[in-house]
C-alpha positions as CSV (number, residue, x, y, z in Angstrom):
1,M,86.0,116.5,86.1
2,K,87.6,117.6,89.9
3,I,91.1,118.5,89.1
4,V,89.5,121.4,86.0
5,K,87.5,123.2,88.9
6,E,90.7,123.9,90.9
7,L,92.8,124.9,87.9
8,P,93.0,128.3,88.9
9,K,93.6,127.4,92.2
10,S,97.0,125.3,90.7
11,I,98.0,128.0,88.2
12,L,98.3,130.7,91.0
13,H,100.4,128.6,93.6
14,S,102.6,127.0,90.7
15,L,102.9,130.4,89.9
16,F,103.4,131.6,93.9
17,L,106.1,128.5,94.1
18,H,107.9,128.7,91.7
19,F,108.7,132.3,91.4
20,A,109.6,132.7,95.3
21,P,112.8,132.5,95.9
22,S,113.5,129.3,98.8
23,S,115.0,132.0,100.6
24,F,112.0,133.2,101.1
25,L,110.3,130.4,101.7
26,L,112.3,128.8,104.7
27,K,112.9,132.5,105.9
28,N,112.7,132.4,109.8
29,K,111.7,128.7,110.4
30,K,111.5,126.1,113.7
31,T,112.5,122.6,112.2
32,L,110.6,119.6,114.1
33,P,112.2,116.0,114.2
34,V,110.8,114.1,111.1
35,I,111.8,113.0,107.9
36,V,109.7,113.6,104.0
37,S,110.1,111.1,102.3
38,L,109.7,111.1,98.4
39,T,109.9,109.1,94.6
40,S,108.7,110.2,91.2
41,I,108.7,109.3,87.9
42,P,109.9,110.5,84.7
43,S,107.0,112.9,83.2
44,R,106.6,114.9,86.5
45,I,110.7,115.9,86.8
46,S,109.4,119.4,85.2
47,T,106.8,119.6,87.6
48,L,108.7,118.7,90.9
49,H,110.1,121.5,91.9
50,L,107.1,123.2,92.6
51,V,106.4,119.4,95.4
52,I,109.7,120.8,97.0
53,K,108.8,124.3,97.5
54,S,105.9,123.5,98.9
55,L,107.8,121.7,101.1
56,F,110.3,124.1,101.8
57,N,107.0,126.2,102.2
58,Q,105.7,124.5,105.6
59,S,104.7,126.4,108.6
60,Y,107.1,123.7,110.6
61,L,110.0,122.5,107.9
62,P,110.9,118.5,109.0
63,S,114.8,118.1,108.9
64,K,115.9,116.9,105.9
65,I,113.4,116.3,102.7
66,V,114.6,112.5,100.6
67,L,113.9,112.7,97.1
68,W,114.7,109.3,95.2
69,L,114.7,109.1,91.8
70,H,115.7,106.4,89.3
71,E,119.4,106.3,88.8
72,D,118.4,106.7,84.8
73,L,117.1,110.4,85.8
74,K,120.9,111.4,86.8
75,N,121.8,113.3,84.9
76,N,118.7,114.8,83.2
77,L,117.4,116.4,85.8
78,P,116.3,119.9,85.6
79,K,117.4,123.2,87.1
80,S,114.7,123.8,88.5
81,L,114.9,120.7,91.2
82,N,118.6,120.7,91.0
83,K,119.2,124.1,92.1
84,L,117.3,122.9,95.1
85,Q,119.7,120.9,96.8
86,S,120.8,121.5,100.0
87,A,121.7,120.2,103.1
88,L,117.2,120.3,103.7
89,F,116.6,118.9,100.2
90,E,118.9,115.8,99.1
91,I,118.4,113.8,95.8
92,K,119.1,110.2,96.1
93,Y,118.8,107.2,93.3
94,S,118.0,104.0,93.1
95,P,117.6,101.1,90.6
96,L,114.0,100.4,91.7
97,T,111.1,102.0,89.5
98,C,108.1,101.0,91.3
99,S,106.7,103.2,93.5
100,H,108.1,101.7,96.8
101,K,110.8,103.5,96.5
102,K,109.1,106.5,97.9
103,L,109.8,105.1,101.5
104,I,111.9,101.2,101.7
105,H,115.7,103.3,101.3
106,T,114.1,105.9,103.4
107,L,114.1,103.8,106.7
108,E,117.1,101.7,105.5
109,N,118.9,104.5,106.0
110,Y,117.1,106.0,108.2
111,P,115.8,103.1,110.6
112,E,115.5,105.5,113.7
113,S,113.8,108.5,112.3
114,I,109.9,109.1,112.0
115,I,108.7,109.8,108.4
116,I,106.4,111.3,106.3
117,T,106.2,109.8,102.7
118,C,104.4,112.1,100.3
119,D,103.9,112.2,96.3
120,D,104.9,113.9,93.6
121,D,102.1,115.8,91.8
122,L,100.8,117.9,93.6
123,I,101.3,121.1,96.3
124,Y,101.4,120.7,100.2
125,R,99.7,123.0,102.1
126,T,101.7,124.4,104.9
127,E,100.7,121.9,108.1
128,L,101.2,118.8,106.5
129,V,104.3,118.6,108.4
130,K,103.2,120.0,111.9
131,N,99.8,118.2,112.0
132,L,101.0,114.8,111.0
133,Y,103.3,114.9,113.8
134,D,101.4,116.7,116.2
135,E,99.4,113.4,116.0
136,H,102.1,111.8,115.7
137,L,102.6,112.9,119.9
138,K,99.1,112.0,120.3
139,Y,100.1,108.5,118.8
140,P,103.6,107.6,118.9
141,K,103.1,103.5,118.0
142,D,100.9,104.5,115.2
143,I,101.1,104.9,111.3
144,I,98.9,109.0,110.9
145,A,97.2,109.2,107.5
146,N,95.8,112.1,106.6
147,R,93.4,109.9,104.7
148,T,92.8,106.8,104.5
149,N,90.4,103.8,103.5
150,Q,88.9,100.4,104.6
151,I,90.3,97.0,104.0
152,K,86.1,95.2,103.6
153,L,84.4,92.2,103.7
154,D,81.6,90.3,102.8
155,K,79.4,88.1,104.5
156,N,80.5,85.2,102.6
157,N,83.7,86.5,103.6
158,E,85.1,87.4,100.9
159,Y,87.1,90.6,99.9
160,R,84.6,93.5,98.6
161,P,86.1,96.1,95.3
162,F,88.7,98.1,96.3
163,S,86.2,100.8,95.0
164,Q,84.3,100.2,97.5
165,W,86.4,100.5,100.5
166,K,85.8,104.6,101.0
167,L,85.7,104.7,104.8
168,K,82.7,105.2,106.4
169,D,82.8,106.5,109.9
170,V,79.7,104.2,111.3
171,E,82.0,100.9,111.0
172,I,85.5,101.9,111.1
173,N,87.2,98.8,111.6
174,Q,90.7,99.5,113.2
175,K,92.9,96.8,112.0
176,A,91.0,97.5,108.4
177,L,92.1,100.9,107.6
178,C,94.7,101.9,105.2
179,P,96.2,104.6,104.8
180,I,96.7,106.8,101.3
181,G,100.0,107.7,100.2
182,A,98.7,111.2,98.1
183,W,98.1,113.1,101.1
184,G,101.0,112.2,103.4
185,I,101.6,109.2,105.7
186,L,103.4,109.2,108.9
187,Y,106.0,106.4,110.0
188,P,107.0,106.1,113.2
189,P,109.9,104.4,113.7
190,K,109.6,100.4,113.9
191,S,106.4,100.2,112.6
192,L,107.3,97.7,109.8
193,P,109.4,94.5,109.6
194,S,112.6,93.6,108.0
195,E,109.7,91.7,105.3
196,V,109.1,95.2,103.9
197,F,112.9,95.2,102.6
198,N,112.3,92.1,100.3
199,Q,112.0,93.2,97.0
200,E,111.6,90.0,95.1
201,L,108.6,89.5,97.2
202,F,107.4,92.7,97.2
203,L,107.7,93.2,92.9
204,K,106.0,89.6,92.6
205,L,102.7,90.7,94.9
206,T,102.4,94.1,94.5
207,P,104.6,95.5,92.3
208,K,102.1,98.8,91.4
209,A,100.5,99.0,94.6
210,D,103.7,100.5,97.3
211,D,100.1,101.6,99.8
212,L,99.0,98.0,100.1
213,W,102.3,96.1,100.9
214,F,103.5,99.1,103.1
215,K,99.8,98.1,105.2
216,T,100.3,94.7,104.7
217,M,103.9,95.4,106.7
218,S,101.8,96.9,109.0
219,L,99.6,94.1,109.6
220,I,102.2,91.6,110.5
221,N,104.3,94.5,112.6
222,G,101.1,94.2,114.4
223,T,101.2,98.4,114.1
224,T,98.4,100.9,114.4
225,S,97.1,102.1,111.3
226,R,95.5,105.6,112.5
227,R,93.5,108.6,110.9
228,S,94.1,111.3,111.5
229,Q,91.0,114.0,113.1
230,N,93.8,116.9,112.5
231,T,94.0,117.4,108.7
232,P,94.8,119.8,106.5
233,K,93.4,121.6,104.2
234,S,93.2,119.4,101.1
235,P,96.9,119.0,98.8
236,I,96.7,121.4,95.3
237,P,96.1,119.0,91.9
238,I,99.7,120.3,89.9
239,W,98.5,120.8,86.2
240,G,99.7,118.2,83.7
241,T,100.8,115.4,86.4
242,Q,98.0,113.3,85.8
243,K,98.5,111.9,82.0
244,I,100.0,109.0,83.4
245,A,99.3,107.8,86.9
246,L,98.9,103.8,88.8
247,K,95.7,104.8,89.9
248,N,94.8,104.8,86.0
249,D,96.2,101.5,86.0
250,N,95.1,100.7,89.8
251,I,91.7,101.5,89.9
252,K,90.3,101.9,86.1
253,N,91.7,98.4,85.3
254,N,90.7,96.9,89.1
255,K,94.2,96.0,89.4
256,N,94.2,96.9,93.7
257,D,92.0,93.8,93.4
258,T,94.5,91.6,91.9
259,Q,97.3,92.9,94.0
260,W,95.7,92.9,97.3
261,L,94.5,89.5,96.7
262,A,97.5,87.7,95.9
263,V,99.2,89.5,98.8
264,S,96.5,89.0,101.2
265,K,96.5,85.0,100.1
266,Y,100.5,85.1,100.8
267,F,100.5,86.3,104.5
268,N,96.9,85.0,105.0
269,L,95.2,88.3,106.2
270,K,91.3,87.7,106.8
271,E,93.4,85.9,109.9
272,L,95.2,89.6,111.2
273,L,92.2,92.3,109.8
274,K,89.6,89.7,112.3
């Protein structure tokens, strides 16, 4: 129902970004020392230029935007996306089909950079980059997210279902905060350990849950995850992009629970959450 209510707003912003020249969106913008990194899937390629142009439309630009696509898409990009490539925006390719490539390759290629990840089905508000960077300046070693859940255990020390992880301010456990990727997450340099690149392991334990893999890695590394107190307005869903989505499988079919139990058991995460 939410997407239906937001349809007029989605159409209005989509039309603006579709027709606005990149030169107009980028004109007279200052740059911040962050890289925005994201990935996408074939069903969203036709609207992906709207996401990228919303990043061009930021009040402060990132120093670079990197889009990681599966290598099969190399010669199958729509003109609307291809023509946006520049010194600011680069498309790179990966053999991976999983969503983990939104971050791991950029971490590998730019290990000393501040990286912001975002999703491929939303139009981002103009303050996304600046707000996350401002919060980073306050907490330079922490992972900053615009949206978080909280990992919860019951009185028997068993995990509650993922559907019950919604955050309630009265019971915050800082260690248990789990960043949600859709609204934007900032990762400072060295916030995740080298184990984050273990493809065999993340494909085995969390093949469709990159957020849970990156949360696990932050716990292993002893990095605090923090919910931003300076969040922009909610990003705007792009009409028609939700037909295929990880959340349809992970949440509705409880696969987030299965994957979290697997990764928690492997790394004994209950001890790290105390």
